[in-house]
N, C-alpha and C positions, 0 to 999 in steps of 0.2 A: 502492502500500501504505499502511496506518496507522504511524505510526511507534511505537506500541505496541499491544500485549495489552488487552484488556479483563479485569473482574476486577480493581480495586484491590483493594491490602491497607491497614490504615492500622496505620499502625508509629511510636510516638512523635508521638502529634496530625499526621501525613501520613500522605497515600495514594498508596500504588507499584502502578505497575504494572511489569510486566517488557518489557522493546524488544522491538520484532519483529523479526523474522528479519536485515534489512539494518540495522536503524536504528545498532548502533557501527560496522558496516563504513563506511557513511558518512559518519561522524564520527571518523577514524582522521586520528592526526599521524605524522612522519614517526620512526621509530625512530632512534638511535644516532647526530644529527646532531652532539653537541656532548661535548666531555669536559671535563675540571675546567680545562682554560686557558682555552680560551671561554666558559667558563661564569663564573669572574671576568673576562674581555673583560667579557661580558656586564654582570657586578656594576658593575663600574667604567664602563660608558657610559650605565646609567641615569641616574647622578648625575652625569658630570663635568661636566655646563653648570652644574650650580650653584658650580662653581667659575668661571667665566669671567660670569656674571651671576644677579643675585638676593640674594645672600647680606650684598650690599652695603648694601640695604634696610635693615639690622640695624642700623648705623650710625645711621640715622636715626629708630631705637627707643631703643636702648639707648647712643646712642655705642659706642667702641674697647671700652670695660671693659665693659661690658653685654652687647655680643654676642661679645666675650671667651668671658665668664660662662657663657652660653646656648651656646655652643658647646663650651664642656666638659661642660655639662652634659647637651647632647642625643649628644654623642659617644659616652657612655655609656652613656646611650640606646640607640643603635644599636648598641654592640658586645655589653650583654648579649644586646639582642633575637636581633644575628644566631647569638651562641652559641645559645638557645636554636632557632633557626629551622634552624640545622644540626643538629640533633638531631632535631625534628620533621619537614625533608625527607630524611633518610634513612630514616626511620623509614614516613611516609607517602609518597613519593615518587609524586604523580598533577598535571598539569597544576593543578587545582584550587586548589594550594597553600594558601594562609591560607583559602580558605573551606573544604579538605579536612579541615585540622587542626580547625578550630574546631566541622565536623562533626560530626567524630568524638567531641571535647570533648563540644560543648554542645549539641547535636542540629539539626535543622533549620531552627532560628531564626535559632540563632547563627550557623550556619555562613553563611545567606544575607546574614546582617547583615554577615558580614565580608566574604563576597566582595562585595556591592557598599559596601561601603564603601572597599574596595579598588580596585573599578570606577572609582567618582567619582574616586579621586588620580589614577589614569593614566590615566582621559579628558580631564582637566582641566591637567593636569602638560603633556602635549603645546603645548597650544593656550600657556601659558604661557611655555613657547620658545620657540614660534612668533612671540611679541609682542618676544623678546628677538634671533632671530634676524634679524627686521625692523629693530632698534634699531642693531644691527651691519653689517645692511648701505646703513641710511642713512647710517650715520657715513661708509662709505665713499664714498658718495657714486655704488656703482652704479647705472648703467641709467637716472639722471635723475629716480628713484624718489622724491618726497612725501607718499604712502601705500603703506603695508606691506603691505596684501591679496594685492596677488600675488604677495607671497613665501611667504604663508603661505597659497595655495593651489599653487605651487606646490613646498613643504614637502612638504606633504601628500599630492599625487598624486604625485610622482616617489616618495617612502618608503612609503606606502602599496603604489606597486605595486611596488617592491623585495620586499617581504613575500609580497603575490601570489604572487611567481615561484617561490620556496621556503626555508625555515627554512635549510638548511645555507646557499644563496648567501647570504639577507640576513644571518646572524648573521657570517660571515666579511668579508662587506662592511663589518659593521657594528665589527669589531675591527681592521681598516687606518682606518680615521675616529680608533677611539681611541685609536691610537697614534700618529697625527701631532696630533691635541689633546696627550696628553701633550708633545708634544715641544713644543708651542706654550708649555705651561706650564713647563716646564722653562727655557726661552729668556726668558721672562719674570722666573722668580726669579732668574735669572742676570743679567740688564739690573739690576735692580730695588735688590741687596744693595748696591752702592756707593753708590746713593742713600739707604740707609735711615737715619732719624734716629725715635729714640724720640721725639721733643716732637712729630711730626706725631701721633700715633696719639691724642695729649690735646687738639687743638685746636679740637674743639667747645664754645663757650660754656656754664658750668654754667646752666641753670637753677632756679628756685625751689622745685622737686617736692623732694620727702621724701627724703634721702641724698644728694643731687647734691653733686658733687664733679669735678675735673678727669677723675679716672677713670670716674663714673657721670655724666654730665654730663647726664643722664634721672630721676636718681634708682633708688630701688629698683623702683619701677614697670617702670623700659625694660628691666633684664635681664626679665622677663616678658614684655613685646612682642616683644625680639628674639629669642625663643623659635624663633620662625617662620621665622625668617631662619638661623639656629643650624642648622634641622633640614634647611634646603635644601641644605648640602654632605655628606646624606648621604641625600636623600631618594628612596625608588625603589631601593637596594641589594636592600630583603626580597624585591622579583622577581625575585630568579635563581632561588628553587626553583619558579616557574611553566614551567622549562624539566624540570621530570625528566622527561616523559613522552617525550621528545626528546635524551636524557642517554645517552650511550654505557651508564653505570655509577652510574644515580643516586644510590646506596647508600652509593657512594665519592665520588664527584664533587661530591657538593651542597655538603656542608661542605666539602670542599678549595676549590671556586670563590668560596662565598658568602664567605669568610671569608680568603680574599687579597687577594678586594676590596675588603671594608673593613679592611685594611692598607694598601692604597694611597692610600684617598680620604682615610682620617686623615693621611698624609703631605700629600696636597696642599692638602688644607683650612687645617692651621697654616699652608702655607707661603704660600697666598692672604691669610690673614686678617692675618699678621704684613704680609710685606712688602708691600703694596698700597697700605694707607692710612699703611703705614712710609714710604713714601717720595712719595706725593702729597701725605697728609694725610685723615684723616677726613671731614674736612665736605666735600672735594671730590668724593668720592665716594658722596655717604650717597644723592643721587639717580639717580645713573646709568645708563643701559639697557647701557652697556660702559664696564664699570669699568677693565676691563685697558687698552685701548689709552691711556683715558681719565687711568690713574695717571703710564703712560710717560708719556705726553702733559708732563702737571703738573711730572713726576720732574725731565722735561729740558729743560722751558721751552717746549715746542711739540712738533711733529713730528717724528717719527726712522725711522731706514728699520727698528727692533726694534718701533716704537708700532705701522707699517705693516704689519709681519710678524704681529704677536698680531695685529692685530685681522683679518686676511685668514685666519690659519690657528685663529684662537679659532672661527672660524666653527665649522670642526671639530668643536668640544667640544657645541656646541649642537645641531649636526647627529647627533653618536651618541647623545649624550640624548634628542634627538627620535624617534628612529629606532627605537632601542631601547626606548622605553616604547612604542613604538605596538605592538611585539610581545607589549608583556606585557598590554596592555588587551585585547588581542584571546585570549590563553591563558585570561584569568580571565572574559571573556565568554562563552568557547567551552565553558569546565568548566560554570557556571552555566547554559548553556543545552542540554549534553548531557544531566545530571541535573533538565532538567523545570524551573528556577526561575524560568528567562527565557525568550522564545517559540524552542521547539525548531529551529526553523530556523536560527535564528544561529550553530549548533553546525555546519552540512551543512559538510565540507569537499570542493575539487574535485581538479583530476587532481592535483594536484601538492604534496597531502596539506596545503593552508592552509585553515583559516576565512574565508575570503574574505567573507562579510557580516562578522564578528569583527571584521575589521578596516574594512570601509567604513564603515559606519552608526556606530559611537563618531569613526572621524573625521571624517566629517562635521559632527556634532557639536561636534567640536573648532575644526573650522576656523568654523562661524558665530561660536562664543564668542570665538574669536581676535579676531574681527572687529569682533564688536558691543559686545566689553567691551573690547578691547586696553586692557587695566593689567594689566601683568607682577605688580605687586604685588597686587592683589586676586584675582588666577589662582593666585597661590603659598599666600593663606590658605586659598582653597578645596580646593585638592588638599592641603595640609596637614592639613585640617580631616578630610578622608575619610583620609587614611592616618593619624592618631592613633586614629582610633577604630578601627580596625584590628588597629594595635599592642595597645591596650587588651585586645580580642579575643582576640592570636592568644599574648600573653605567658599570659594565663586558660586560653588552651585547653594550652596546657603544664604549668601547674601543676596544673591539674586532670588529664591523663593520666598527670602521675609520679605522684598520690597514688592517682588510681582504678585505672588500671593497668600497676602497677611492674612487672610481671613483660614487658611489652609487649616484642617485637625492637627493639634501639634499634644501630642498624650505631654511630654516633655520641652519645657522651652528654656533654649541657652541662656544665662546668664547673661547679659552685658548683650548680647543681640546679634545684631551683624558689626559691633565693635572689637568682640571675642573675637569673631571669626576671621577679621580684616587683619588684626594682630597674628594669628596663628600665619593668615596668608601673607603676608610681606615678611615674615620670620622663613616661612617655607619657600618663595623665590632666593632669597640670599644662601638658604640651605642647597638651592639646584646648582649658584652658581660656583657654592664651594668644591661639588662636584667635578667641574673642569676644570680649577685649581688644584685638586692634590690628584687625578691623573685623566689628566686632556685626552688621551687616545681612548683608555675603556669609558668616559661618558660619551665621547664621539661617536663610539661605535654603537653602544647603546641607543644613541639617538637617533643614530640612522636605523636601528631595527624598529623602534617606532613608526620612524617613518614607512617605512615597509609596509609594517600593520594601517595603518590608513590610508595606505596606496592599497590596498589588499580593499579595504572597506569602501572606498571613492569606486572605482573599477568595476568592483565586483558585487560583494557583501548586502551593500546598499539597495542594491535591487532585489534582495531575497530577505529581508526579514519577516519576520513572525508577531502579526498585533495578539495574537493570544498570550505572547509571554508574559508575566505580571507585570513588570518592569516596564514593558513597553503600552501595553495595557492602561495600568494608572497615566500614560503621558498621554495617548491619546485621548481617552475620554478627557480629561482636560483642556486638552487642545480642540476637540468640538463642543464643549461646554462654552469656550471662547467663542468659538466661531458663531455658534447661536447666541451670545450675548449682544 
């Protein structure tokens, strides 16, 4: 049977066809699988790997002072953005999340650009995390590995497999793993407090850069370079709304879940940023792929039981984010495919209501990237490029909807309204610029990939969209109402 009926209708520069009889039936997710506590756990899980590795590369860009300023600014960006997304997610609770928000506000092209940027972020971030998992495994000397690619393969095979098993089961496993990771962070913090010395924060020798000092050893430019790594403390928390169609009461649970997750992440980011370099020295951690165990070894003058504990259990933090972001990329790809922006076959769900191709295809790409690039620093920058493009578009969407549709039902309203999301938008533009500053080649290649996706939409998929997909249906009904008025 054909996926869609004939006779497309042209609206907003795109062509829509009504879905066939069984189109949406073959593309159903499992409803009611998560309450707000599980959603908060999902939000923390998305990000918690950023506490265990990745953020410390910002020390090599801006020193401790530069990374501190970058983290404060990026934390403010995420807080403002989360408050805006809490409103959008409660107003438009669909699996498309960011794509759905932008689709309603900015039209099909804006929606697809947002969804594609999010997809790039979530497809690349697990590859970066896999590299860090490999670093932790090698540091432990497990299995006698001298090359980490078998670790990448096992990670993708096992955790994609669990997601294929079912969303409820996957979210519960993720919640347990995240709890274990939080225990490791608490143990690390307790162990580092007695070794803290403020002088360790400023042990990187100042360079000759403009504005260089003990606080900013790489000068003012170092602050911009550190933006990318300040983001790593919070990257992907915006993925909570992707679970909207699988939440129990999305209009209530989404705001509670994403805001609670952000509060936890702000506490853990502060603890890691202060205690790790404060105990071991900023210079010692600037290029480490397993900074927390290394910080403990530096602080205590050699291997300790606590360092081994954090190294072993720290794997749980990396696994939690790896595991949960697989969920995120599958739901974003599912939504774009279901609406016809990407090949429709990718959104078909199996007997357990999981989009199996949307899980397997990006996972395969991520594994190949982890093996061929094997550079966590570069992969972080690529993921952040996609993320910041989506942040700009999502915050613009919040502002547009506030002005254009002031009477839209909003179960949760962002404190400060468009001013709050305006702050996030400006900071997101700065962060986007920083990705070119850190890695011009990586950012340019990612921008080219995004351009290829947009060309695919413009020349092909905009003529084959599906009117019955929830995100499209919301927007088309509003368009029809506007024309009637």
